[in-house]
Every structure is written in structure tokens, then in C-alpha cells.
C-alpha positions as CSV (number, residue, x, y, z in Angstrom):
1,M,-32.8,-37.5,-191.4
2,A,-32.7,-41.2,-190.4
3,G,-30.5,-40.3,-187.4
4,H,-27.1,-41.7,-186.7
5,L,-27.5,-45.5,-186.2
6,Q,-24.8,-48.1,-186.4
7,I,-25.8,-51.7,-186.6
8,D,-23.4,-54.7,-186.7
9,F,-23.6,-58.5,-186.3
10,N,-21.8,-60.4,-183.6
11,A,-21.5,-64.1,-182.8
12,L,-24.1,-65.3,-180.3
13,K,-21.6,-67.3,-178.3
14,D,-19.7,-64.1,-177.5
15,A,-22.8,-62.1,-176.5
16,G,-22.8,-63.2,-172.8
17,A,-19.1,-62.3,-172.2
18,R,-20.0,-58.9,-170.8
19,K,-19.2,-58.6,-167.1
20,G,-20.2,-56.0,-164.6
21,R,-22.6,-53.1,-164.7
22,G,-21.7,-50.1,-166.7
23,A,-20.1,-51.8,-169.7
24,G,-20.5,-49.7,-172.8
25,S,-22.4,-46.4,-172.3
26,G,-24.5,-46.5,-169.2
27,G,-25.0,-50.2,-169.3
28,G,-27.3,-50.1,-172.3
29,T,-30.2,-52.4,-173.2
30,L,-30.3,-56.1,-173.7
31,V,-33.1,-57.4,-176.0
32,A,-34.3,-61.0,-175.8
33,L,-36.9,-62.6,-178.1
34,A,-39.6,-64.8,-176.6
35,G,-41.9,-67.2,-178.5
36,A,-45.3,-68.6,-177.5
37,D,-45.8,-69.2,-173.8
38,L,-42.5,-67.3,-173.1
39,T,-40.3,-69.8,-174.9
40,L,-36.7,-68.6,-175.0
41,G,-33.8,-69.9,-177.1
42,A,-31.1,-72.0,-175.4
43,E,-28.4,-69.3,-175.8
44,T,-30.7,-66.7,-174.5
45,R,-31.4,-68.7,-171.4
46,R,-27.6,-69.2,-170.9
47,I,-26.9,-65.5,-171.3
48,L,-29.7,-64.5,-169.0
49,G,-28.7,-67.0,-166.3
50,S,-30.5,-66.3,-163.1
51,A,-32.3,-63.4,-164.7
52,T,-34.5,-66.0,-166.5
53,D,-36.5,-66.4,-163.3
54,L,-36.9,-62.7,-163.1
55,V,-38.3,-62.7,-166.6
56,K,-40.8,-65.4,-165.7
57,R,-42.0,-63.5,-162.6
58,A,-42.3,-60.2,-164.5
59,A,-44.2,-61.9,-167.4
60,A,-46.7,-63.5,-165.0
61,T,-47.4,-60.1,-163.5
62,A,-47.7,-58.4,-166.9
63,K,-49.6,-61.3,-168.5
64,F,-46.9,-61.4,-171.1
65,K,-47.3,-64.6,-173.3
66,G,-44.7,-63.9,-176.0
67,N,-47.2,-63.0,-178.7
68,A,-46.1,-60.7,-181.5
69,G,-46.4,-57.1,-180.6
70,Q,-46.0,-57.7,-176.8
71,A,-43.1,-56.2,-174.9
72,L,-41.9,-56.8,-171.4
73,D,-39.6,-54.0,-170.1
74,I,-37.5,-54.7,-167.0
75,L,-35.3,-51.9,-165.6
76,A,-32.1,-52.5,-163.7
77,P,-32.4,-56.3,-164.0
78,A,-30.5,-58.1,-161.2
79,G,-27.7,-60.3,-162.4
80,L,-27.2,-58.6,-165.8
81,A,-24.6,-56.1,-166.9
82,Y,-27.3,-54.0,-168.5
83,D,-29.5,-51.1,-167.3
84,R,-32.5,-52.6,-169.0
85,L,-33.8,-55.9,-170.3
86,L,-36.4,-55.7,-173.0
87,V,-38.2,-59.0,-173.9
88,I,-40.1,-58.9,-177.3
89,G,-42.8,-61.4,-178.3
90,T,-42.5,-63.1,-181.7
91,A,-45.3,-65.7,-181.7
92,K,-47.8,-65.4,-184.6
93,K,-50.7,-67.8,-185.2
94,D,-50.0,-70.1,-188.1
95,S,-47.1,-68.2,-189.5
96,A,-43.4,-67.5,-188.9
97,P,-42.3,-64.2,-187.4
98,D,-42.1,-61.2,-189.6
99,Y,-38.5,-60.2,-189.0
100,L,-38.8,-56.9,-190.8
101,S,-41.7,-55.8,-188.5
102,L,-39.9,-57.4,-185.5
103,G,-36.9,-55.1,-186.1
104,G,-39.3,-52.1,-186.3
105,A,-41.0,-53.1,-183.2
106,I,-37.7,-53.4,-181.3
107,M,-36.6,-50.0,-182.5
108,G,-39.9,-48.5,-181.4
109,K,-39.3,-49.7,-177.8
110,L,-35.7,-48.7,-177.5
111,N,-36.5,-45.0,-176.7
112,G,-33.2,-43.7,-177.8
113,S,-31.0,-46.3,-176.1
114,L,-27.4,-45.6,-177.1
115,Q,-26.1,-49.1,-176.7
116,T,-28.2,-52.1,-177.4
117,M,-27.5,-55.9,-177.8
118,V,-30.2,-57.9,-179.5
119,L,-30.1,-61.7,-178.9
120,F,-31.3,-63.0,-182.2
121,D,-32.0,-66.4,-180.7
122,L,-35.3,-68.1,-181.1
123,A,-36.5,-71.5,-179.9
124,E,-37.2,-72.4,-183.6
125,T,-34.2,-71.2,-185.7
126,P,-35.2,-69.7,-189.1
127,A,-34.1,-71.8,-192.1
128,D,-32.0,-68.9,-193.3
129,I,-31.0,-67.1,-190.2
130,G,-28.6,-64.8,-192.0
131,R,-31.4,-63.5,-194.2
132,A,-33.8,-63.2,-191.2
133,A,-31.3,-61.2,-189.3
134,A,-30.7,-58.9,-192.2
135,D,-34.4,-58.3,-192.5
136,L,-34.4,-57.5,-188.7
137,M,-31.7,-55.0,-189.4
138,L,-33.7,-53.4,-192.2
139,G,-36.7,-53.1,-189.9
140,L,-34.5,-51.3,-187.3
141,R,-33.2,-48.9,-189.9
142,L,-36.6,-48.1,-191.4
143,R,-38.2,-47.5,-188.0
144,A,-35.3,-45.2,-187.0
145,Y,-36.1,-42.8,-189.9
146,K,-37.2,-39.3,-188.9
147,F,-37.7,-36.2,-191.1
148,D,-37.0,-33.4,-188.7
149,I,-34.5,-31.2,-190.6
150,Y,-36.8,-28.2,-190.5
151,K,-37.4,-28.4,-186.7
152,T,-35.4,-25.8,-184.8
153,K,-36.8,-26.5,-181.4
154,K,-36.0,-29.6,-179.5
155,S,-38.0,-31.4,-176.8
156,D,-36.5,-31.6,-173.3
157,D,-35.6,-35.2,-173.9
158,E,-33.7,-34.3,-177.1
159,K,-31.9,-31.5,-175.2
160,T,-30.8,-34.0,-172.5
161,K,-29.5,-36.4,-175.1
162,A,-27.6,-33.7,-176.9
163,K,-25.7,-32.9,-173.7
164,T,-24.6,-36.6,-173.4
165,K,-21.2,-37.4,-174.8
166,G,-21.5,-39.6,-177.9
167,S,-25.2,-39.2,-178.0
168,E,-25.1,-38.5,-181.7
169,T,-24.8,-42.2,-182.6
170,S,-26.8,-45.2,-181.4
171,H,-25.1,-48.6,-181.6
172,I,-27.1,-51.8,-182.0
173,A,-25.3,-55.2,-182.0
174,I,-27.3,-58.2,-183.3
175,A,-25.9,-61.4,-181.9
176,L,-26.7,-64.6,-183.9
177,T,-25.2,-68.0,-184.9
178,D,-24.3,-66.9,-188.4
179,P,-23.0,-63.3,-188.4
180,A,-21.1,-63.8,-191.6
181,G,-24.2,-64.9,-193.5
182,A,-26.1,-61.9,-192.0
183,K,-23.3,-59.5,-193.2
184,R,-23.6,-60.8,-196.7
185,E,-27.3,-60.4,-196.8
186,A,-27.1,-57.0,-195.2
187,K,-25.2,-55.6,-198.2
188,H,-28.4,-55.8,-200.2
189,R,-30.5,-54.4,-197.4
190,D,-28.2,-51.4,-196.9
191,G,-28.8,-50.1,-200.4
192,L,-32.5,-50.9,-200.0
193,A,-32.7,-48.9,-196.8
194,Q,-30.9,-46.0,-198.5
195,G,-33.3,-46.1,-201.4
196,I,-36.4,-46.1,-199.1
197,T,-34.9,-43.2,-197.2
198,I,-34.4,-41.2,-200.4
199,A,-38.0,-41.9,-201.4
200,R,-39.3,-40.8,-198.0
201,N,-37.2,-37.7,-198.0
202,L,-38.5,-36.7,-201.4
203,V,-42.1,-37.1,-200.4
204,N,-41.7,-35.3,-197.1
205,E,-39.9,-32.2,-198.6
206,P,-42.0,-29.0,-198.9
207,P,-42.9,-27.8,-202.4
208,N,-40.9,-24.6,-202.1
209,V,-37.8,-26.8,-201.7
210,L,-38.7,-29.7,-204.0
211,Y,-39.9,-28.6,-207.5
212,P,-39.1,-30.0,-210.9
213,A,-35.6,-28.6,-211.2
214,S,-34.5,-29.4,-207.7
215,F,-36.1,-32.9,-207.9
216,A,-34.1,-33.5,-211.1
217,Q,-30.9,-32.4,-209.3
218,R,-31.6,-35.0,-206.6
219,A,-32.1,-37.7,-209.2
220,K,-28.7,-36.8,-210.8
221,E,-27.0,-37.8,-207.5
222,L,-27.5,-41.4,-208.7
223,Q,-24.6,-40.8,-211.1
224,K,-22.3,-41.5,-208.1
225,L,-23.5,-45.1,-208.2
226,G,-23.0,-45.5,-212.0
227,V,-26.5,-44.6,-213.1
228,N,-26.7,-42.6,-216.3
229,V,-29.0,-39.7,-215.8
230,D,-30.4,-37.5,-218.6
231,V,-32.6,-34.5,-217.8
232,L,-34.9,-33.3,-220.6
233,D,-35.7,-29.6,-220.2
234,E,-38.7,-27.7,-221.7
235,K,-36.8,-26.9,-224.9
236,A,-36.1,-30.6,-225.5
237,L,-39.6,-31.6,-224.5
238,H,-41.2,-29.2,-226.9
239,K,-39.0,-30.5,-229.7
240,L,-39.9,-34.1,-228.9
241,G,-43.6,-33.4,-228.6
242,F,-44.4,-33.9,-224.9
243,R,-47.5,-31.6,-225.2
244,M,-49.7,-33.4,-222.6
245,L,-47.0,-33.2,-220.0
246,L,-46.1,-29.6,-220.8
247,G,-49.7,-28.6,-220.8
248,V,-50.0,-29.6,-217.1
249,G,-47.0,-27.4,-216.1
250,Q,-47.6,-24.4,-218.3
251,G,-49.3,-22.4,-215.5
252,S,-46.3,-22.7,-213.2
253,D,-43.2,-20.5,-212.9
254,H,-41.2,-23.8,-212.5
255,E,-40.2,-25.4,-215.8
256,S,-41.2,-29.0,-216.3
257,K,-38.6,-31.7,-216.6
258,V,-38.4,-35.4,-217.6
259,V,-35.6,-37.4,-216.1
260,I,-34.4,-40.7,-217.6
261,M,-32.2,-42.9,-215.4
262,R,-30.4,-45.9,-216.9
263,W,-28.8,-48.7,-215.0
264,N,-26.9,-51.3,-217.1
265,G,-26.1,-54.2,-214.9
266,A,-26.9,-57.1,-217.3
267,K,-24.1,-59.1,-219.0
268,S,-25.2,-57.7,-222.3
269,A,-25.8,-54.0,-222.7
270,K,-28.2,-54.9,-225.5
271,A,-30.5,-56.9,-223.1
272,K,-34.0,-55.5,-223.0
273,P,-34.4,-53.3,-220.0
274,L,-37.1,-53.3,-217.4
275,A,-38.9,-49.9,-217.1
276,F,-40.3,-48.1,-214.1
277,V,-42.2,-44.8,-214.7
278,G,-43.2,-42.4,-211.9
279,K,-45.7,-39.5,-211.7
280,G,-43.8,-36.5,-210.3
281,V,-46.3,-33.7,-209.7
282,C,-44.3,-31.7,-207.2
283,F,-47.3,-29.7,-206.2
284,D,-50.9,-30.2,-207.4
285,S,-53.2,-27.2,-206.8
286,G,-55.6,-28.7,-209.3
287,G,-54.8,-25.9,-211.8
288,I,-57.9,-24.1,-213.2
289,S,-60.1,-26.8,-211.7
290,I,-58.6,-25.8,-208.3
291,K,-58.8,-28.1,-205.3
292,P,-60.6,-27.1,-202.0
293,A,-58.3,-25.5,-199.5
294,A,-58.7,-28.2,-196.9
295,S,-55.6,-30.5,-196.9
296,M,-54.2,-29.0,-200.1
297,E,-50.9,-28.9,-198.3
298,D,-50.8,-32.7,-198.7
299,M,-50.5,-32.2,-202.5
300,K,-46.7,-31.8,-202.0
301,G,-46.8,-35.6,-202.0
302,D,-48.3,-36.0,-205.4
303,M,-44.8,-37.0,-206.7
304,A,-44.6,-40.2,-204.5
305,G,-44.5,-42.4,-207.7
306,A,-41.5,-40.5,-209.0
307,A,-39.9,-40.7,-205.5
308,C,-40.3,-44.5,-205.5
309,V,-38.6,-44.8,-208.9
310,V,-35.6,-42.7,-207.8
311,G,-35.4,-44.8,-204.5
312,L,-35.6,-48.0,-206.5
313,M,-32.9,-47.0,-208.9
314,H,-30.6,-46.2,-206.0
315,A,-31.4,-49.6,-204.4
316,L,-30.7,-51.5,-207.6
317,A,-27.5,-49.6,-208.4
318,A,-26.2,-49.9,-204.8
319,R,-26.3,-53.7,-204.9
320,K,-25.1,-53.8,-208.6
321,A,-28.3,-55.6,-209.8
322,K,-27.6,-57.8,-212.7
323,V,-30.2,-56.4,-215.0
324,N,-30.8,-53.4,-217.3
325,V,-33.3,-50.9,-215.9
326,I,-34.9,-47.6,-217.1
327,G,-36.3,-45.3,-214.5
328,A,-38.3,-42.4,-216.0
329,I,-40.1,-39.6,-214.1
330,G,-42.2,-36.7,-215.4
331,L,-41.7,-33.7,-213.1
332,V,-44.2,-30.8,-213.2
333,E,-46.1,-28.4,-211.0
334,N,-49.8,-27.9,-211.6
335,M,-50.7,-24.3,-210.8
336,P,-53.6,-21.9,-211.8
337,D,-52.4,-18.9,-213.9
338,G,-53.4,-16.9,-216.9
339,K,-51.2,-19.3,-219.0
340,A,-52.6,-22.4,-217.4
341,Q,-54.3,-25.2,-219.3
342,R,-58.1,-24.9,-219.5
343,P,-60.9,-27.4,-219.4
344,G,-62.0,-27.7,-223.0
345,D,-58.5,-27.4,-224.5
346,I,-57.4,-30.1,-227.0
347,V,-53.7,-31.2,-226.9
348,T,-51.8,-33.5,-229.2
349,S,-49.9,-36.1,-227.2
350,L,-46.4,-37.4,-228.0
351,S,-48.1,-40.5,-229.5
352,G,-50.0,-38.2,-232.0
353,Q,-53.4,-38.9,-230.4
354,T,-55.5,-35.9,-229.5
355,V,-56.9,-35.4,-226.1
356,E,-59.7,-33.2,-224.9
357,I,-59.0,-31.7,-221.4
358,I,-62.0,-32.1,-219.1
359,N,-60.7,-31.4,-215.6
360,T,-57.3,-30.0,-215.0
361,D,-57.1,-31.7,-211.6
362,A,-56.8,-35.0,-213.5
363,E,-53.3,-34.1,-214.5
364,G,-51.2,-37.1,-213.6
365,R,-52.4,-39.3,-216.4
366,L,-51.4,-36.6,-218.9
367,V,-47.9,-36.6,-217.5
368,L,-47.6,-40.4,-217.5
369,G,-49.2,-40.8,-220.9
370,D,-46.4,-38.9,-222.7
371,V,-43.6,-40.5,-220.6
372,L,-45.0,-44.1,-221.1
373,W,-45.1,-43.6,-224.8
374,Y,-41.6,-42.2,-224.9
375,V,-40.2,-45.1,-222.9
376,Q,-42.0,-47.9,-224.8
377,D,-41.0,-46.3,-228.1
378,K,-37.4,-45.5,-227.4
379,Y,-36.2,-48.3,-225.1
380,K,-38.4,-51.3,-226.2
381,P,-38.5,-52.6,-222.6
382,Q,-39.5,-56.1,-221.4
383,F,-42.3,-54.5,-219.4
384,M,-43.3,-51.1,-217.9
385,V,-44.6,-50.5,-214.4
386,N,-45.8,-47.1,-213.6
387,L,-46.6,-45.7,-210.1
388,A,-48.8,-42.7,-209.4
389,T,-50.8,-41.1,-206.7
390,L,-53.4,-40.9,-209.4
391,T,-57.0,-41.0,-208.1
392,G,-58.9,-40.3,-204.9
393,A,-61.3,-43.0,-206.2
394,I,-58.7,-45.7,-205.4
395,L,-58.9,-44.6,-201.7
396,V,-62.6,-45.0,-201.8
397,A,-62.3,-48.5,-203.2
398,L,-59.3,-49.9,-201.3
399,G,-58.5,-47.5,-198.5
400,T,-54.9,-47.4,-197.4
401,E,-54.3,-51.2,-197.1
402,H,-53.8,-51.9,-200.8
403,A,-52.6,-50.1,-203.9
404,G,-54.6,-50.6,-207.0
405,L,-53.1,-52.8,-209.7
406,F,-54.2,-52.5,-213.3
407,S,-52.4,-54.5,-216.0
408,N,-52.7,-55.8,-219.6
409,N,-50.5,-58.9,-218.7
410,D,-51.6,-61.7,-216.3
411,E,-48.0,-62.9,-215.7
412,L,-46.7,-59.5,-214.7
413,A,-49.8,-58.8,-212.6
414,A,-49.4,-62.2,-210.8
415,R,-45.8,-61.5,-210.0
416,L,-46.5,-58.1,-208.7
417,T,-49.3,-59.5,-206.5
418,E,-47.0,-62.2,-205.2
419,M,-44.3,-59.6,-204.3
420,G,-46.8,-57.4,-202.6
421,L,-47.8,-60.3,-200.3
422,A,-44.1,-61.1,-199.7
423,T,-43.2,-57.5,-198.7
424,G,-46.4,-56.4,-197.1
425,E,-46.8,-53.7,-199.8
426,K,-50.0,-55.2,-200.9
427,L,-51.8,-54.9,-204.3
428,W,-55.3,-55.6,-205.4
429,R,-56.0,-56.1,-209.1
430,M,-58.7,-54.0,-210.6
431,P,-60.5,-54.6,-213.9
432,L,-59.9,-53.1,-217.3
433,G,-62.2,-53.5,-220.3
434,E,-63.8,-52.1,-223.4
435,A,-66.9,-50.9,-221.7
436,Y,-64.8,-48.7,-219.4
437,D,-62.7,-47.6,-222.3
438,K,-65.7,-46.3,-224.2
439,L,-66.3,-43.8,-221.3
440,L,-63.3,-41.8,-222.7
441,E,-64.9,-41.2,-226.1
442,S,-64.9,-37.5,-227.0
443,K,-67.0,-35.5,-229.5
444,F,-64.1,-33.3,-230.4
445,A,-60.8,-35.3,-230.1
446,D,-59.5,-38.9,-230.2
447,M,-60.4,-39.1,-226.5
448,K,-61.3,-37.3,-223.3
449,H,-58.9,-37.6,-220.5
450,T,-61.5,-38.4,-217.8
451,G,-64.5,-40.7,-217.9
452,G,-66.9,-39.1,-215.5
453,R,-67.8,-39.7,-211.9
454,Y,-68.0,-43.5,-211.8
455,A,-65.1,-46.0,-212.0
456,G,-62.7,-43.1,-211.8
457,S,-59.6,-45.2,-211.1
458,I,-60.5,-47.6,-213.9
459,T,-61.0,-45.0,-216.5
460,A,-57.7,-43.3,-215.5
461,A,-56.0,-46.7,-216.1
462,Q,-57.8,-47.1,-219.4
463,F,-56.4,-43.7,-220.5
464,L,-52.9,-44.8,-219.6
465,Q,-53.3,-48.1,-221.5
466,R,-53.8,-46.1,-224.7
467,F,-50.1,-45.1,-224.5
468,V,-48.4,-48.5,-224.0
469,N,-49.3,-50.4,-227.2
470,N,-48.7,-54.1,-226.6
471,V,-45.9,-53.8,-224.1
472,P,-46.6,-55.8,-220.9
473,W,-47.6,-53.0,-218.5
474,A,-48.9,-52.5,-215.0
475,H,-50.2,-49.3,-213.4
476,L,-50.0,-49.0,-209.6
477,D,-52.4,-46.4,-208.2
478,I,-50.7,-45.5,-204.9
479,A,-52.8,-42.6,-203.8
480,G,-53.7,-44.5,-200.5
481,T,-50.2,-45.8,-199.8
482,G,-47.6,-43.4,-201.1
483,M,-48.3,-40.5,-198.8
484,S,-50.1,-40.0,-195.5
485,S,-50.1,-43.8,-195.1
486,P,-50.9,-45.4,-191.7
487,A,-48.2,-45.7,-189.1
488,S,-46.7,-49.2,-188.9
489,D,-43.8,-51.0,-187.1
490,I,-41.4,-50.0,-189.9
491,N,-42.7,-46.5,-190.7
492,Q,-43.8,-43.6,-188.6
493,S,-43.3,-41.0,-191.4
494,W,-45.8,-39.2,-193.5
495,G,-43.9,-40.3,-196.6
496,S,-43.7,-44.1,-196.5
497,G,-41.3,-44.8,-199.4
498,W,-44.0,-47.3,-200.5
499,G,-43.1,-49.4,-203.5
500,V,-39.3,-49.5,-203.3
501,R,-39.3,-52.9,-201.4
502,L,-42.0,-54.3,-203.7
503,L,-40.3,-53.5,-206.9
504,D,-36.8,-54.4,-205.7
505,R,-38.1,-57.8,-204.8
506,L,-39.8,-58.1,-208.2
507,V,-36.5,-57.5,-209.9
508,S,-34.4,-59.8,-207.6
509,D,-36.8,-62.7,-207.6
510,H,-37.8,-62.8,-211.3
511,Y,-35.6,-60.8,-213.6
512,E,-31.9,-60.8,-212.5
513,G,-29.7,-63.1,-214.6
């Protein structure tokens, strides 16, 4: 689904050794990086040789200044053993280049080139060039992702490539001064790229293919990496008392599941784990409170929180993260049926608290409430972070640029915000408070599960907070970022895999021993 892409790292001093046209497959593409005012690195100028003047003339004609996002494309460049010279701008006002986005931008311009050499040589060398090159590699991989397994017809361009010998694999060499350092850093990024790909694939799958049982089976594939995976079926869930979660799925022919994934990477098996919880509504029709038909097909993505947790667990296990982690996902399908849950029903949650059902389309909080209580009670984690495509109200408030952050712990909230800025998966903290909590008061039960029209994202978070006791906890409402997110340099897919990079960085920067 991500295509066949091979990326390796070479020494920059060897990158100019290629002689004569036609080396490799069809000459290939040479990528050079240019800073402000067309500034090129010393090695790049050496490798380009006389073609440096060609670049200057072409840049003057195209008004290319080397700004980030600009590209200068020169075909059949005289004096070079390549069919194509691609010059990519890196200059950003008041900040260093974003190497992840730079990798994505390069991949977006390659147009299926089978052989590519990237000269990772800038006028101002990054402090940690190995890490920067590994980020570039990750950007290349993420931009290369495609979800096209259900397409049976190919475009004319794809048919042409299929006839070309060796066209199944594209090869990109990244030439830099510290290839060994880049290879070390790339080991972390490889698992991260795979985790993001898993999350994207899960979100993109159609609901007739991905439902609770098949989703649980995908999660069990983590066992190959040493993750312990337990699947709780409906019999076990009934016995334990997951009545809120089971109520959501009782109108579907597909049985609900809860999957618990455990990675034990800390020195002590008894070390308190970190916990990540994901909403996994594999399809959300709204139930009895059925949604309008327009865009209902998008509700296959209402499990993006659970997809992120599975992708994260893969990333952590693949790099042997030195920490204990619990990943928990509640998997249901919310359908209308004679057996479906009704508005006005009262259910008893796993916590023992009773809940009056108001709108069956507010189902995600019911799933999460039971799973959060189970995790905090059974595993006694250091903290819990849950992710959910929970409310349309967060889209109204924040659009698709930020996910909503709600938390009962300032330190955890600050760390998540910091990691959001570092990765570009940005968060905006929203309020919690007693006045909002009162909106959940019910005449008939301990609480209602919705708080009315206003402050919809906040009252949803207030509901979840009732199931976490005093455990440090954060709720990420990713309705605007987890699916149908805007295209970017590193993602052109409907399913973005949002949150995997953010939470992987949180773990690596703050919690690994």
C-alpha cells in the first residue's frame, strides 16, 4: 500500500563518482538542496560542476530563490550523468528547515522516478545531520504512501511503468557526511513509518472489511514483535460488566471486542505502565439517532483513535522502547436495529455508575468510559491518554489544524502540547470545570451521557473524566485530524495516521528509562 520504496544512505564524498549518462536505470534524478538566494552546499557545487551555472540561469528565469516549497526542475541537464536535476528550496524565515516536510516535498516532485540521488548538503549543516537525514527519510516514506489495493484499473502512466523492467521498486540514495549516524537514527524511524502506515491502512479500510473481529485480528499481528495481545469477546465483556460499551454494539450483527496490548520494555516488569486508549467504532451509523445520509460513508473512520493506538504500539515495539506500555481499544459497530440501544435507556457502567442514554450518536464516550475504567483499575498506569474522533463540535472550534486537548494534569498537558509543536501534530488545550460537569446531571440516573447543544466537546470530556478517578489523564479529540485531514507534504491519504508521531515522541522524550 505504501509502494515498493528502497532508501539507503551513502557518503557524500562518493556521490559525484558517477560518470556518463545512463548510469543506473535511465539516468535517474539528482536532487540538490538550495537555501536562501540559491545558496548551495560546497559538496553540491563540486558535484554539479559546470551545471552550477545552468542552475543559476534556470533559477533566474523561473524566479527561484530557494524558499521552502519552491522547486526547480531541469530536464536533461548538460554535464551531469542524470536525466533530471531537481533543485528544492529549504529556506524558512526565522527557523531551520523542517526535514520531515522536506522529504515529503521531494517525494511529491519525483513523479515515480526509479533511481534518485538526494544530495543532503546544505550551506548550514544541521547540528545533528544524522537525525536530520533520518527525518528526511521518514518524510519520503510517509509521502510515498498510497491506499490503492481496491483499484483494479490503472492509469496510462501506471500501465507504462508496469511494462518497465524493475519498475516495482523505486530506489532513493541519500548522500550525506554522516551516513553511519543516519543509519542508526533510521532504525527508530523505520518502525515509526510502519506504525503510521498501519494506522493509515486501518482508517482507510472499508467497514465491510474492517469490523470489530477483523480489527482485533489485525491488532494480534503485533505479537510478532513481542507484544502481548488479549482479546476480550462479548462473553468476557458481559462477565466483567462492560455494559456501556456493549450497549453501543448491541444493534450490530458484529460482536463487540476489547483488545488489550501490553509491551514490557522497562528494566522492571513491575514498573508502572503508560496507557493509551483508543475509540474503535468501526462504523457509526448513529444507531437509533441515525445520522443524515450525506457523508455517512466517512464514518468508517470513526475508529481513528484505535488505529493510532495500534500503530503506536507497533512503533514502540519495533524500536524496543525501554518502557512498559498498555494499549487498549474498544471495538464496536453502532447500527440501528430492533435490538439497538434507545434514547432513554439507563445502563450501568463498569464503574457501577448509572448512565441515561440521550442520543445514541454520542456513542464513543460510552465505549471509552468503560475501557478507561478497566485500564485505570486493573493496570494502575502512570497516566492515561485516550484518542477519539469524538465530537463534531471540536471541528467547529478548532477546524482541522489542531486536535482538542482536555486534561486533569497540567504536566501531562504541557508535555503533550510541547510534543505537538515538535511533530506538527498540534494540540490546543480546552477547559474542564464544575459548571460544565453539571450539564451532565440526570433526573433518572447518576448522569446523562450528553450535555446539550452547547460546549459539546467539553461535556464529552467531562463525561470521560468521571471514569478516570485521580489518574493523570488526557483526552485528545481528533475528529478534525484523524480522518479526512487536509493534504500535506507528508500525507496525501484520507487516513492520516495522526497521533502516532506525537505519542511516540512523548514516550521517547519523557518516559523511557
